[in-house]
CHARMM internal coordinates of N, CA and C (Angstrom, degrees):
IC EDIT
DIST 1 N 1 CA 1.4173
DIST 1 CA 1 C 1.5189
ANGL 1 N 1 CA 1 C 108.79
DIST 1 C 2 N 1.3011
ANGL 1 CA 1 C 2 N 117.07
DIHE 1 N 1 CA 1 C 2 N 139.37
DIST 2 N 2 CA 1.4392
ANGL 1 C 2 N 2 CA 116.41
DIHE 1 CA 1 C 2 N 2 CA 177.46
DIST 2 CA 2 C 1.4987
ANGL 2 N 2 CA 2 C 113.85
DIHE 1 C 2 N 2 CA 2 C -69.10
DIST 2 C 3 N 1.3070
ANGL 2 CA 2 C 3 N 116.44
DIHE 2 N 2 CA 2 C 3 N 149.53
DIST 3 N 3 CA 1.4917
ANGL 2 C 3 N 3 CA 121.68
DIHE 2 CA 2 C 3 N 3 CA -175.52
DIST 3 CA 3 C 1.5520
ANGL 3 N 3 CA 3 C 106.83
DIHE 2 C 3 N 3 CA 3 C -62.52
DIST 3 C 4 N 1.2825
ANGL 3 CA 3 C 4 N 116.59
DIHE 3 N 3 CA 3 C 4 N -41.86
DIST 4 N 4 CA 1.5700
ANGL 3 C 4 N 4 CA 119.25
DIHE 3 CA 3 C 4 N 4 CA -177.31
DIST 4 CA 4 C 1.5474
ANGL 4 N 4 CA 4 C 107.97
DIHE 3 C 4 N 4 CA 4 C -61.08
DIST 4 C 5 N 1.3414
ANGL 4 CA 4 C 5 N 118.76
DIHE 4 N 4 CA 4 C 5 N -40.57
DIST 5 N 5 CA 1.3885
ANGL 4 C 5 N 5 CA 120.23
DIHE 4 CA 4 C 5 N 5 CA 176.64
DIST 5 CA 5 C 1.5497
ANGL 5 N 5 CA 5 C 115.95
DIHE 4 C 5 N 5 CA 5 C -62.15
DIST 5 C 6 N 1.3473
ANGL 5 CA 5 C 6 N 113.12
DIHE 5 N 5 CA 5 C 6 N -47.57
DIST 6 N 6 CA 1.3899
ANGL 5 C 6 N 6 CA 119.14
DIHE 5 CA 5 C 6 N 6 CA 176.15
DIST 6 CA 6 C 1.4748
ANGL 6 N 6 CA 6 C 113.77
DIHE 5 C 6 N 6 CA 6 C -55.29
DIST 6 C 7 N 1.3279
ANGL 6 CA 6 C 7 N 117.58
DIHE 6 N 6 CA 6 C 7 N -47.25
DIST 7 N 7 CA 1.4567
ANGL 6 C 7 N 7 CA 126.65
DIHE 6 CA 6 C 7 N 7 CA -178.51
DIST 7 CA 7 C 1.5887
ANGL 7 N 7 CA 7 C 108.06
DIHE 6 C 7 N 7 CA 7 C -57.83
DIST 7 C 8 N 1.3686
ANGL 7 CA 7 C 8 N 114.88
DIHE 7 N 7 CA 7 C 8 N -49.03
DIST 8 N 8 CA 1.4137
ANGL 7 C 8 N 8 CA 120.97
DIHE 7 CA 7 C 8 N 8 CA -175.40
DIST 8 CA 8 C 1.6282
ANGL 8 N 8 CA 8 C 109.64
DIHE 7 C 8 N 8 CA 8 C -66.39
DIST 8 C 9 N 1.3289
ANGL 8 CA 8 C 9 N 114.83
DIHE 8 N 8 CA 8 C 9 N -38.84
DIST 9 N 9 CA 1.5204
ANGL 8 C 9 N 9 CA 116.83
DIHE 8 CA 8 C 9 N 9 CA 176.03
DIST 9 CA 9 C 1.6014
ANGL 9 N 9 CA 9 C 109.12
DIHE 8 C 9 N 9 CA 9 C -61.46
DIST 9 C 10 N 1.2905
ANGL 9 CA 9 C 10 N 112.53
DIHE 9 N 9 CA 9 C 10 N -51.69
DIST 10 N 10 CA 1.4486
ANGL 9 C 10 N 10 CA 113.75
DIHE 9 CA 9 C 10 N 10 CA -175.10
DIST 10 CA 10 C 1.5931
ANGL 10 N 10 CA 10 C 109.18
DIHE 9 C 10 N 10 CA 10 C -57.90
DIST 10 C 11 N 1.3021
ANGL 10 CA 10 C 11 N 115.79
DIHE 10 N 10 CA 10 C 11 N -44.00
DIST 11 N 11 CA 1.4334
ANGL 10 C 11 N 11 CA 115.74
DIHE 10 CA 10 C 11 N 11 CA 176.83
DIST 11 CA 11 C 1.4723
ANGL 11 N 11 CA 11 C 115.55
DIHE 10 C 11 N 11 CA 11 C -60.03
DIST 11 C 12 N 1.3350
ANGL 11 CA 11 C 12 N 116.47
DIHE 11 N 11 CA 11 C 12 N -39.90
DIST 12 N 12 CA 1.4112
ANGL 11 C 12 N 12 CA 121.27
DIHE 11 CA 11 C 12 N 12 CA -179.93
DIST 12 CA 12 C 1.5363
ANGL 12 N 12 CA 12 C 108.58
DIHE 11 C 12 N 12 CA 12 C -67.50
DIST 12 C 13 N 1.2768
ANGL 12 CA 12 C 13 N 119.72
DIHE 12 N 12 CA 12 C 13 N -39.81
DIST 13 N 13 CA 1.4752
ANGL 12 C 13 N 13 CA 121.61
DIHE 12 CA 12 C 13 N 13 CA -177.11
DIST 13 CA 13 C 1.4996
ANGL 13 N 13 CA 13 C 110.79
DIHE 12 C 13 N 13 CA 13 C -66.98
DIST 13 C 14 N 1.3774
ANGL 13 CA 13 C 14 N 116.28
DIHE 13 N 13 CA 13 C 14 N -32.94
DIST 14 N 14 CA 1.4660
ANGL 13 C 14 N 14 CA 118.84
DIHE 13 CA 13 C 14 N 14 CA -178.71
DIST 14 CA 14 C 1.5203
ANGL 14 N 14 CA 14 C 112.77
DIHE 13 C 14 N 14 CA 14 C -77.52
DIST 14 C 15 N 1.3323
ANGL 14 CA 14 C 15 N 111.97
DIHE 14 N 14 CA 14 C 15 N -42.73
DIST 15 N 15 CA 1.4927
ANGL 14 C 15 N 15 CA 117.14
DIHE 14 CA 14 C 15 N 15 CA -172.98
DIST 15 CA 15 C 1.5349
ANGL 15 N 15 CA 15 C 113.61
DIHE 14 C 15 N 15 CA 15 C -84.64
DIST 15 C 16 N 1.3306
ANGL 15 CA 15 C 16 N 118.36
DIHE 15 N 15 CA 15 C 16 N -32.86
DIST 16 N 16 CA 1.5571
ANGL 15 C 16 N 16 CA 118.51
DIHE 15 CA 15 C 16 N 16 CA -178.07
DIST 16 CA 16 C 1.4425
ANGL 16 N 16 CA 16 C 112.65
DIHE 15 C 16 N 16 CA 16 C -101.10
DIST 16 C 17 N 1.3600
ANGL 16 CA 16 C 17 N 118.15
DIHE 16 N 16 CA 16 C 17 N -35.81
DIST 17 N 17 CA 1.4899
ANGL 16 C 17 N 17 CA 116.74
DIHE 16 CA 16 C 17 N 17 CA -172.09
DIST 17 CA 17 C 1.5716
ANGL 17 N 17 CA 17 C 109.61
DIHE 16 C 17 N 17 CA 17 C -111.15
DIST 17 C 18 N 1.3093
ANGL 17 CA 17 C 18 N 114.20
DIHE 17 N 17 CA 17 C 18 N 2.39
DIST 18 N 18 CA 1.5446
ANGL 17 C 18 N 18 CA 115.86
DIHE 17 CA 17 C 18 N 18 CA -174.27
DIST 18 CA 18 C 1.4628
ANGL 18 N 18 CA 18 C 116.82
DIHE 17 C 18 N 18 CA 18 C 45.15
DIST 18 C 19 N 1.3394
ANGL 18 CA 18 C 19 N 110.86
DIHE 18 N 18 CA 18 C 19 N 47.95
DIST 19 N 19 CA 1.5423
ANGL 18 C 19 N 19 CA 119.07
DIHE 18 CA 18 C 19 N 19 CA -175.61
DIST 19 CA 19 C 1.6257
ANGL 19 N 19 CA 19 C 100.47
DIHE 18 C 19 N 19 CA 19 C -111.22
DIST 19 C 20 N 1.3951
ANGL 19 CA 19 C 20 N 115.55
DIHE 19 N 19 CA 19 C 20 N 133.93
DIST 20 N 20 CA 1.3724
ANGL 19 C 20 N 20 CA 120.40
DIHE 19 CA 19 C 20 N 20 CA 175.09
DIST 20 CA 20 C 1.5348
ANGL 20 N 20 CA 20 C 111.71
DIHE 19 C 20 N 20 CA 20 C -79.67
DIST 20 C 21 N 1.3031
ANGL 20 CA 20 C 21 N 118.04
DIHE 20 N 20 CA 20 C 21 N 125.50
DIST 21 N 21 CA 1.3308
ANGL 20 C 21 N 21 CA 125.27
DIHE 20 CA 20 C 21 N 21 CA -179.65
DIST 21 CA 21 C 1.5715
ANGL 21 N 21 CA 21 C 114.41
DIHE 20 C 21 N 21 CA 21 C -151.04
DIST 21 C 22 N 1.3596
ANGL 21 CA 21 C 22 N 114.30
DIHE 21 N 21 CA 21 C 22 N 155.73
DIST 22 N 22 CA 1.5393
ANGL 21 C 22 N 22 CA 113.27
DIHE 21 CA 21 C 22 N 22 CA 177.90
DIST 22 CA 22 C 1.4797
ANGL 22 N 22 CA 22 C 106.75
DIHE 21 C 22 N 22 CA 22 C -139.71
DIST 22 C 23 N 1.4141
ANGL 22 CA 22 C 23 N 114.90
DIHE 22 N 22 CA 22 C 23 N 160.18
DIST 23 N 23 CA 1.3911
ANGL 22 C 23 N 23 CA 120.84
DIHE 22 CA 22 C 23 N 23 CA 179.26
DIST 23 CA 23 C 1.4809
ANGL 23 N 23 CA 23 C 108.99
DIHE 22 C 23 N 23 CA 23 C -94.99
DIST 23 C 24 N 1.2329
ANGL 23 CA 23 C 24 N 121.82
DIHE 23 N 23 CA 23 C 24 N 137.81
DIST 24 N 24 CA 1.3939
ANGL 23 C 24 N 24 CA 122.08
DIHE 23 CA 23 C 24 N 24 CA 172.58
DIST 24 CA 24 C 1.6012
ANGL 24 N 24 CA 24 C 106.31
DIHE 23 C 24 N 24 CA 24 C -118.31
DIST 24 C 25 N 1.3098
ANGL 24 CA 24 C 25 N 112.08
DIHE 24 N 24 CA 24 C 25 N 112.78
DIST 25 N 25 CA 1.5150
ANGL 24 C 25 N 25 CA 120.97
DIHE 24 CA 24 C 25 N 25 CA -172.95
DIST 25 CA 25 C 1.5092
ANGL 25 N 25 CA 25 C 115.52
DIHE 24 C 25 N 25 CA 25 C -72.04
DIST 25 C 26 N 1.3361
ANGL 25 CA 25 C 26 N 115.03
DIHE 25 N 25 CA 25 C 26 N -27.35
DIST 26 N 26 CA 1.4148
ANGL 25 C 26 N 26 CA 115.50
DIHE 25 CA 25 C 26 N 26 CA -175.19
DIST 26 CA 26 C 1.5493
ANGL 26 N 26 CA 26 C 112.57
DIHE 25 C 26 N 26 CA 26 C -128.03
DIST 26 C 27 N 1.2373
ANGL 26 CA 26 C 27 N 116.19
DIHE 26 N 26 CA 26 C 27 N 54.37
DIST 27 N 27 CA 1.5048
ANGL 26 C 27 N 27 CA 118.99
DIHE 26 CA 26 C 27 N 27 CA -175.63
DIST 27 CA 27 C 1.5772
ANGL 27 N 27 CA 27 C 108.61
DIHE 26 C 27 N 27 CA 27 C -82.13
DIST 27 C 28 N 1.3003
ANGL 27 CA 27 C 28 N 115.17
DIHE 27 N 27 CA 27 C 28 N 136.36
DIST 28 N 28 CA 1.3669
ANGL 27 C 28 N 28 CA 123.80
DIHE 27 CA 27 C 28 N 28 CA 175.55
DIST 28 CA 28 C 1.4992
ANGL 28 N 28 CA 28 C 110.82
DIHE 27 C 28 N 28 CA 28 C -118.94
DIST 28 C 29 N 1.3865
ANGL 28 CA 28 C 29 N 116.62
DIHE 28 N 28 CA 28 C 29 N 98.56
DIST 29 N 29 CA 1.4602
ANGL 28 C 29 N 29 CA 123.46
DIHE 28 CA 28 C 29 N 29 CA -172.79
DIST 29 CA 29 C 1.4679
ANGL 29 N 29 CA 29 C 115.00
DIHE 28 C 29 N 29 CA 29 C -79.56
DIST 29 C 30 N 1.3137
ANGL 29 CA 29 C 30 N 117.42
DIHE 29 N 29 CA 29 C 30 N 178.93
DIST 30 N 30 CA 1.4384
ANGL 29 C 30 N 30 CA 125.05
DIHE 29 CA 29 C 30 N 30 CA 175.82
DIST 30 CA 30 C 1.5999
ANGL 30 N 30 CA 30 C 108.71
DIHE 29 C 30 N 30 CA 30 C -56.81
DIST 30 C 31 N 1.3224
ANGL 30 CA 30 C 31 N 114.02
DIHE 30 N 30 CA 30 C 31 N 134.40
DIST 31 N 31 CA 1.3572
ANGL 30 C 31 N 31 CA 118.83
DIHE 30 CA 30 C 31 N 31 CA -179.89
DIST 31 CA 31 C 1.5149
ANGL 31 N 31 CA 31 C 121.59
DIHE 30 C 31 N 31 CA 31 C 74.42
DIST 31 C 32 N 1.3515
ANGL 31 CA 31 C 32 N 116.54
DIHE 31 N 31 CA 31 C 32 N -2.77
DIST 32 N 32 CA 1.5002
ANGL 31 C 32 N 32 CA 120.70
DIHE 31 CA 31 C 32 N 32 CA 177.43
DIST 32 CA 32 C 1.4540
ANGL 32 N 32 CA 32 C 115.50
DIHE 31 C 32 N 32 CA 32 C -79.96
DIST 32 C 33 N 1.2450
ANGL 32 CA 32 C 33 N 121.30
DIHE 32 N 32 CA 32 C 33 N -11.15
DIST 33 N 33 CA 1.4074
ANGL 32 C 33 N 33 CA 126.69
DIHE 32 CA 32 C 33 N 33 CA 171.11
DIST 33 CA 33 C 1.5146
ANGL 33 N 33 CA 33 C 111.81
DIHE 32 C 33 N 33 CA 33 C 55.54
DIST 33 C 34 N 1.2581
ANGL 33 CA 33 C 34 N 115.18
DIHE 33 N 33 CA 33 C 34 N 43.70
DIST 34 N 34 CA 1.5628
ANGL 33 C 34 N 34 CA 119.92
DIHE 33 CA 33 C 34 N 34 CA 177.60
DIST 34 CA 34 C 1.4656
ANGL 34 N 34 CA 34 C 112.61
DIHE 33 C 34 N 34 CA 34 C 94.49
DIST 34 C 35 N 1.3042
ANGL 34 CA 34 C 35 N 124.00
DIHE 34 N 34 CA 34 C 35 N -22.67
DIST 35 N 35 CA 1.4287
ANGL 34 C 35 N 35 CA 126.97
DIHE 34 CA 34 C 35 N 35 CA 177.21
DIST 35 CA 35 C 1.6791
ANGL 35 N 35 CA 35 C 103.97
DIHE 34 C 35 N 35 CA 35 C -59.12
DIST 35 C 36 N 1.2628
ANGL 35 CA 35 C 36 N 115.40
DIHE 35 N 35 CA 35 C 36 N 154.30
DIST 36 N 36 CA 1.3698
ANGL 35 C 36 N 36 CA 121.04
DIHE 35 CA 35 C 36 N 36 CA -179.63
DIST 36 CA 36 C 1.6043
ANGL 36 N 36 CA 36 C 113.05
DIHE 35 C 36 N 36 CA 36 C -131.24
DIST 36 C 37 N 1.2565
ANGL 36 CA 36 C 37 N 112.77
DIHE 36 N 36 CA 36 C 37 N 155.76
DIST 37 N 37 CA 1.5306
ANGL 36 C 37 N 37 CA 118.98
DIHE 36 CA 36 C 37 N 37 CA -176.81
DIST 37 CA 37 C 1.5977
ANGL 37 N 37 CA 37 C 105.54
DIHE 36 C 37 N 37 CA 37 C -150.95
DIST 37 C 38 N 1.3333
ANGL 37 CA 37 C 38 N 111.47
DIHE 37 N 37 CA 37 C 38 N 168.67
DIST 38 N 38 CA 1.4513
ANGL 37 C 38 N 38 CA 119.35
DIHE 37 CA 37 C 38 N 38 CA 173.39
DIST 38 CA 38 C 1.5220
ANGL 38 N 38 CA 38 C 107.92
DIHE 37 C 38 N 38 CA 38 C -81.78
DIST 38 C 39 N 1.3788
ANGL 38 CA 38 C 39 N 115.23
DIHE 38 N 38 CA 38 C 39 N 150.54
DIST 39 N 39 CA 1.4545
ANGL 38 C 39 N 39 CA 118.51
DIHE 38 CA 38 C 39 N 39 CA -172.11
DIST 39 CA 39 C 1.5562
ANGL 39 N 39 CA 39 C 104.00
DIHE 38 C 39 N 39 CA 39 C -152.05
DIST 39 C 40 N 1.3009
ANGL 39 CA 39 C 40 N 117.06
DIHE 39 N 39 CA 39 C 40 N 160.86
DIST 40 N 40 CA 1.4746
ANGL 39 C 40 N 40 CA 124.58
DIHE 39 CA 39 C 40 N 40 CA 178.53
DIST 40 CA 40 C 1.5540
ANGL 40 N 40 CA 40 C 102.43
DIHE 39 C 40 N 40 CA 40 C -117.31
DIST 40 C 41 N 1.3551
ANGL 40 CA 40 C 41 N 112.09
DIHE 40 N 40 CA 40 C 41 N 130.46
DIST 41 N 41 CA 1.5583
ANGL 40 C 41 N 41 CA 118.36
DIHE 40 CA 40 C 41 N 41 CA 176.59
DIST 41 CA 41 C 1.5168
ANGL 41 N 41 CA 41 C 104.03
DIHE 40 C 41 N 41 CA 41 C -110.19
DIST 41 C 42 N 1.3361
ANGL 41 CA 41 C 42 N 111.86
DIHE 41 N 41 CA 41 C 42 N 128.97
DIST 42 N 42 CA 1.5982
ANGL 41 C 42 N 42 CA 119.37
DIHE 41 CA 41 C 42 N 42 CA 176.54
DIST 42 CA 42 C 1.5093
ANGL 42 N 42 CA 42 C 109.40
DIHE 41 C 42 N 42 CA 42 C -161.30
DIST 42 C 43 N 1.1864
ANGL 42 CA 42 C 43 N 115.03
DIHE 42 N 42 CA 42 C 43 N -176.22
DIST 43 N 43 CA 1.5254
ANGL 42 C 43 N 43 CA 117.40
DIHE 42 CA 42 C 43 N 43 CA -176.56
DIST 43 CA 43 C 1.5617
ANGL 43 N 43 CA 43 C 113.13
DIHE 42 C 43 N 43 CA 43 C -83.02
DIST 43 C 44 N 1.2728
ANGL 43 CA 43 C 44 N 120.16
DIHE 43 N 43 CA 43 C 44 N -33.57
DIST 44 N 44 CA 1.4348
ANGL 43 C 44 N 44 CA 124.62
DIHE 43 CA 43 C 44 N 44 CA -177.58
DIST 44 CA 44 C 1.6031
ANGL 44 N 44 CA 44 C 113.24
DIHE 43 C 44 N 44 CA 44 C -129.13
DIST 44 C 45 N 1.2539
ANGL 44 CA 44 C 45 N 112.83
DIHE 44 N 44 CA 44 C 45 N 119.46
DIST 45 N 45 CA 1.5239
ANGL 44 C 45 N 45 CA 117.03
DIHE 44 CA 44 C 45 N 45 CA 176.57
DIST 45 CA 45 C 1.4641
ANGL 45 N 45 CA 45 C 113.69
DIHE 44 C 45 N 45 CA 45 C -56.09
DIST 45 C 46 N 1.3005
ANGL 45 CA 45 C 46 N 119.88
DIHE 45 N 45 CA 45 C 46 N -29.00
DIST 46 N 46 CA 1.4415
ANGL 45 C 46 N 46 CA 121.80
DIHE 45 CA 45 C 46 N 46 CA -178.63
DIST 46 CA 46 C 1.5084
ANGL 46 N 46 CA 46 C 113.20
DIHE 45 C 46 N 46 CA 46 C -66.21
DIST 46 C 47 N 1.3322
ANGL 46 CA 46 C 47 N 114.99
DIHE 46 N 46 CA 46 C 47 N -30.11
DIST 47 N 47 CA 1.4857
ANGL 46 C 47 N 47 CA 117.70
DIHE 46 CA 46 C 47 N 47 CA 174.47
DIST 47 CA 47 C 1.5388
ANGL 47 N 47 CA 47 C 117.41
DIHE 46 C 47 N 47 CA 47 C -62.47
DIST 47 C 48 N 1.3186
ANGL 47 CA 47 C 48 N 111.99
DIHE 47 N 47 CA 47 C 48 N -33.46
DIST 48 N 48 CA 1.5045
ANGL 47 C 48 N 48 CA 121.26
DIHE 47 CA 47 C 48 N 48 CA 173.53
DIST 48 CA 48 C 1.5048
ANGL 48 N 48 CA 48 C 114.71
DIHE 47 C 48 N 48 CA 48 C -64.28
DIST 48 C 49 N 1.3122
ANGL 48 CA 48 C 49 N 114.48
DIHE 48 N 48 CA 48 C 49 N -45.18
DIST 49 N 49 CA 1.3899
ANGL 48 C 49 N 49 CA 126.74
DIHE 48 CA 48 C 49 N 49 CA 176.74
DIST 49 CA 49 C 1.4649
ANGL 49 N 49 CA 49 C 116.02
DIHE 48 C 49 N 49 CA 49 C -58.89
DIST 49 C 50 N 1.5222
ANGL 49 CA 49 C 50 N 109.73
DIHE 49 N 49 CA 49 C 50 N -43.09
DIST 50 N 50 CA 1.4581
ANGL 49 C 50 N 50 CA 119.00
DIHE 49 CA 49 C 50 N 50 CA -176.26
DIST 50 CA 50 C 1.5604
ANGL 50 N 50 CA 50 C 106.27
DIHE 49 C 50 N 50 CA 50 C -73.11
DIST 50 C 51 N 1.3794
ANGL 50 CA 50 C 51 N 116.07
DIHE 50 N 50 CA 50 C 51 N -39.64
DIST 51 N 51 CA 1.5034
ANGL 50 C 51 N 51 CA 115.29
DIHE 50 CA 50 C 51 N 51 CA -177.54
DIST 51 CA 51 C 1.5506
ANGL 51 N 51 CA 51 C 113.40
DIHE 50 C 51 N 51 CA 51 C -69.38
DIST 51 C 52 N 1.3662
ANGL 51 CA 51 C 52 N 113.30
DIHE 51 N 51 CA 51 C 52 N -31.81
DIST 52 N 52 CA 1.5747
ANGL 51 C 52 N 52 CA 117.50
DIHE 51 CA 51 C 52 N 52 CA 176.32
DIST 52 CA 52 C 1.4359
ANGL 52 N 52 CA 52 C 106.80
DIHE 51 C 52 N 52 CA 52 C -65.68
DIST 52 C 53 N 1.3783
ANGL 52 CA 52 C 53 N 121.29
DIHE 52 N 52 CA 52 C 53 N -42.29
DIST 53 N 53 CA 1.4728
ANGL 52 C 53 N 53 CA 123.34
DIHE 52 CA 52 C 53 N 53 CA -177.73
DIST 53 CA 53 C 1.4886
ANGL 53 N 53 CA 53 C 108.86
DIHE 52 C 53 N 53 CA 53 C -64.63
DIST 53 C 54 N 1.4347
ANGL 53 CA 53 C 54 N 118.20
DIHE 53 N 53 CA 53 C 54 N -45.57
DIST 54 N 54 CA 1.4314
ANGL 53 C 54 N 54 CA 120.96
DIHE 53 CA 53 C 54 N 54 CA -178.07
DIST 54 CA 54 C 1.5735
ANGL 54 N 54 CA 54 C 110.26
DIHE 53 C 54 N 54 CA 54 C -63.28
DIST 54 C 55 N 1.3883
ANGL 54 CA 54 C 55 N 118.58
DIHE 54 N 54 CA 54 C 55 N -32.87
DIST 55 N 55 CA 1.4704
ANGL 54 C 55 N 55 CA 119.20
DIHE 54 CA 54 C 55 N 55 CA 179.05
DIST 55 CA 55 C 1.4835
ANGL 55 N 55 CA 55 C 115.39
DIHE 54 C 55 N 55 CA 55 C -84.12
DIST 55 C 56 N 1.3646
ANGL 55 CA 55 C 56 N 116.41
DIHE 55 N 55 CA 55 C 56 N -1.49
DIST 56 N 56 CA 1.4564
ANGL 55 C 56 N 56 CA 124.51
DIHE 55 CA 55 C 56 N 56 CA -179.69
DIST 56 CA 56 C 1.6355
ANGL 56 N 56 CA 56 C 109.51
DIHE 55 C 56 N 56 CA 56 C 69.30
DIST 56 C 57 N 1.2716
ANGL 56 CA 56 C 57 N 116.77
DIHE 56 N 56 CA 56 C 57 N 27.23
DIST 57 N 57 CA 1.4761
ANGL 56 C 57 N 57 CA 118.68
DIHE 56 CA 56 C 57 N 57 CA 174.20
DIST 57 CA 57 C 1.4650
ANGL 57 N 57 CA 57 C 114.30
DIHE 56 C 57 N 57 CA 57 C -74.14
DIST 57 C 58 N 1.2447
ANGL 57 CA 57 C 58 N 120.65
DIHE 57 N 57 CA 57 C 58 N 141.33
DIST 58 N 58 CA 1.5887
ANGL 57 C 58 N 58 CA 124.92
DIHE 57 CA 57 C 58 N 58 CA -177.64
DIST 58 CA 58 C 1.4987
ANGL 58 N 58 CA 58 C 109.01
DIHE 57 C 58 N 58 CA 58 C -75.47
DIST 58 C 59 N 1.2824
ANGL 58 CA 58 C 59 N 121.51
DIHE 58 N 58 CA 58 C 59 N 47.80
DIST 59 N 59 CA 1.4575
ANGL 58 C 59 N 59 CA 122.75
DIHE 58 CA 58 C 59 N 59 CA 173.81
DIST 59 CA 59 C 1.5908
ANGL 59 N 59 CA 59 C 109.95
DIHE 58 C 59 N 59 CA 59 C -108.37
DIST 59 C 60 N 1.3970
ANGL 59 CA 59 C 60 N 111.55
DIHE 59 N 59 CA 59 C 60 N 135.79
DIST 60 N 60 CA 1.4584
ANGL 59 C 60 N 60 CA 114.72
DIHE 59 CA 59 C 60 N 60 CA -179.31
DIST 60 CA 60 C 1.5636
ANGL 60 N 60 CA 60 C 103.40
DIHE 59 C 60 N 60 CA 60 C -120.00
DIST 60 C 61 N 1.2429
ANGL 60 CA 60 C 61 N 115.92
DIHE 60 N 60 CA 60 C 61 N 151.18
DIST 61 N 61 CA 1.4471
ANGL 60 C 61 N 61 CA 123.65
DIHE 60 CA 60 C 61 N 61 CA -175.22
DIST 61 CA 61 C 1.6230
ANGL 61 N 61 CA 61 C 105.63
DIHE 60 C 61 N 61 CA 61 C -60.38
DIST 61 C 62 N 1.2133
ANGL 61 CA 61 C 62 N 114.77
DIHE 61 N 61 CA 61 C 62 N -40.29
DIST 62 N 62 CA 1.5510
ANGL 61 C 62 N 62 CA 120.05
DIHE 61 CA 61 C 62 N 62 CA 177.46
DIST 62 CA 62 C 1.4342
ANGL 62 N 62 CA 62 C 115.52
DIHE 61 C 62 N 62 CA 62 C -60.88
DIST 62 C 63 N 1.4080
ANGL 62 CA 62 C 63 N 117.27
DIHE 62 N 62 CA 62 C 63 N -23.14
DIST 63 N 63 CA 1.4820
ANGL 62 C 63 N 63 CA 119.91
DIHE 62 CA 62 C 63 N 63 CA 179.35
DIST 63 CA 63 C 1.5036
ANGL 63 N 63 CA 63 C 111.75
DIHE 62 C 63 N 63 CA 63 C -96.73
DIST 63 C 64 N 1.3070
ANGL 63 CA 63 C 64 N 119.80
DIHE 63 N 63 CA 63 C 64 N 0.10
DIST 64 N 64 CA 1.4458
ANGL 63 C 64 N 64 CA 123.06
DIHE 63 CA 63 C 64 N 64 CA -173.57
DIST 64 CA 64 C 1.6042
ANGL 64 N 64 CA 64 C 107.27
DIHE 63 C 64 N 64 CA 64 C -103.35
DIST 64 C 65 N 1.2291
ANGL 64 CA 64 C 65 N 118.81
DIHE 64 N 64 CA 64 C 65 N 144.44
DIST 65 N 65 CA 1.4856
ANGL 64 C 65 N 65 CA 123.72
DIHE 64 CA 64 C 65 N 65 CA 174.81
DIST 65 CA 65 C 1.5610
ANGL 65 N 65 CA 65 C 106.41
DIHE 64 C 65 N 65 CA 65 C -103.65
DIST 65 C 66 N 1.2313
ANGL 65 CA 65 C 66 N 120.64
DIHE 65 N 65 CA 65 C 66 N 146.75
DIST 66 N 66 CA 1.5588
ANGL 65 C 66 N 66 CA 123.91
DIHE 65 CA 65 C 66 N 66 CA 173.84
DIST 66 CA 66 C 1.5316
ANGL 66 N 66 CA 66 C 108.86
DIHE 65 C 66 N 66 CA 66 C -133.37
DIST 66 C 67 N 1.3597
ANGL 66 CA 66 C 67 N 109.43
DIHE 66 N 66 CA 66 C 67 N 128.16
DIST 67 N 67 CA 1.3757
ANGL 66 C 67 N 67 CA 118.13
DIHE 66 CA 66 C 67 N 67 CA 173.18
DIST 67 CA 67 C 1.5524
ANGL 67 N 67 CA 67 C 109.77
DIHE 66 C 67 N 67 CA 67 C -109.59
DIST 67 C 68 N 1.3317
ANGL 67 CA 67 C 68 N 117.75
DIHE 67 N 67 CA 67 C 68 N 144.48
DIST 68 N 68 CA 1.4551
ANGL 67 C 68 N 68 CA 125.23
DIHE 67 CA 67 C 68 N 68 CA 179.44
DIST 68 CA 68 C 1.5367
ANGL 68 N 68 CA 68 C 108.83
DIHE 67 C 68 N 68 CA 68 C -88.98
DIST 68 C 69 N 1.2678
ANGL 68 CA 68 C 69 N 119.50
DIHE 68 N 68 CA 68 C 69 N 122.84
DIST 69 N 69 CA 1.3763
ANGL 68 C 69 N 69 CA 120.18
DIHE 68 CA 68 C 69 N 69 CA -178.51
DIST 69 CA 69 C 1.6609
ANGL 69 N 69 CA 69 C 109.29
DIHE 68 C 69 N 69 CA 69 C -122.66
DIST 69 C 70 N 1.1978
ANGL 69 CA 69 C 70 N 115.55
DIHE 69 N 69 CA 69 C 70 N 80.72
DIST 70 N 70 CA 1.3799
ANGL 69 C 70 N 70 CA 118.61
DIHE 69 CA 69 C 70 N 70 CA -171.20
DIST 70 CA 70 C 1.5393
ANGL 70 N 70 CA 70 C 118.43
DIHE 69 C 70 N 70 CA 70 C 59.36
DIST 70 C 71 N 1.3438
ANGL 70 CA 70 C 71 N 118.52
DIHE 70 N 70 CA 70 C 71 N -105.69
DIST 71 N 71 CA 1.5322
ANGL 70 C 71 N 71 CA 115.74
DIHE 70 CA 70 C 71 N 71 CA 178.48
DIST 71 CA 71 C 1.4509
ANGL 71 N 71 CA 71 C 109.55
DIHE 70 C 71 N 71 CA 71 C -94.51
DIST 71 C 72 N 1.4046
ANGL 71 CA 71 C 72 N 123.07
DIHE 71 N 71 CA 71 C 72 N -0.27
DIST 72 N 72 CA 1.4817
ANGL 71 C 72 N 72 CA 117.77
DIHE 71 CA 71 C 72 N 72 CA -179.05
DIST 72 CA 72 C 1.5553
ANGL 72 N 72 CA 72 C 108.52
DIHE 71 C 72 N 72 CA 72 C -128.45
DIST 72 C 73 N 1.3086
ANGL 72 CA 72 C 73 N 115.22
DIHE 72 N 72 CA 72 C 73 N -174.30
DIST 73 N 73 CA 1.4217
ANGL 72 C 73 N 73 CA 122.37
DIHE 72 CA 72 C 73 N 73 CA -177.38
DIST 73 CA 73 C 1.5529
ANGL 73 N 73 CA 73 C 107.63
DIHE 72 C 73 N 73 CA 73 C -124.10
DIST 73 C 74 N 1.2954
ANGL 73 CA 73 C 74 N 117.16
DIHE 73 N 73 CA 73 C 74 N 154.66
DIST 74 N 74 CA 1.4165
ANGL 73 C 74 N 74 CA 124.16
DIHE 73 CA 73 C 74 N 74 CA 171.28
DIST 74 CA 74 C 1.6138
ANGL 74 N 74 CA 74 C 103.52
DIHE 73 C 74 N 74 CA 74 C -116.73
DIST 74 C 75 N 1.3327
ANGL 74 CA 74 C 75 N 115.93
DIHE 74 N 74 CA 74 C 75 N 124.13
DIST 75 N 75 CA 1.5255
ANGL 74 C 75 N 75 CA 117.30
DIHE 74 CA 74 C 75 N 75 CA 178.60
DIST 75 CA 75 C 1.5057
ANGL 75 N 75 CA 75 C 106.16
DIHE 74 C 75 N 75 CA 75 C -112.40
DIST 75 C 76 N 1.2779
ANGL 75 CA 75 C 76 N 115.33
DIHE 75 N 75 CA 75 C 76 N 128.26
DIST 76 N 76 CA 1.5386
ANGL 75 C 76 N 76 CA 117.62
DIHE 75 CA 75 C 76 N 76 CA -179.06
DIST 76 CA 76 C 1.6278
ANGL 76 N 76 CA 76 C 107.34
DIHE 75 C 76 N 76 CA 76 C -145.42
END
COOR INIT
IC SEED 1 N 1 CA 1 C
IC BUILD
């Protein structure tokens, strides 16, 4: 995910939906073998998809990866 998209999604989640979320600028997910990307950390991955849709960002659920981190999700 592009850093600008992650930042816009976190801002949208906080302001519009009152959802707690943070940007992770250098997340290395499963199968990335040390490469990093921007990600959004929150409780529900569906919130990220909804915020991206509301913002008109060209992100589709099928193009995003989700890692489960205890009680939350990291979407990248």
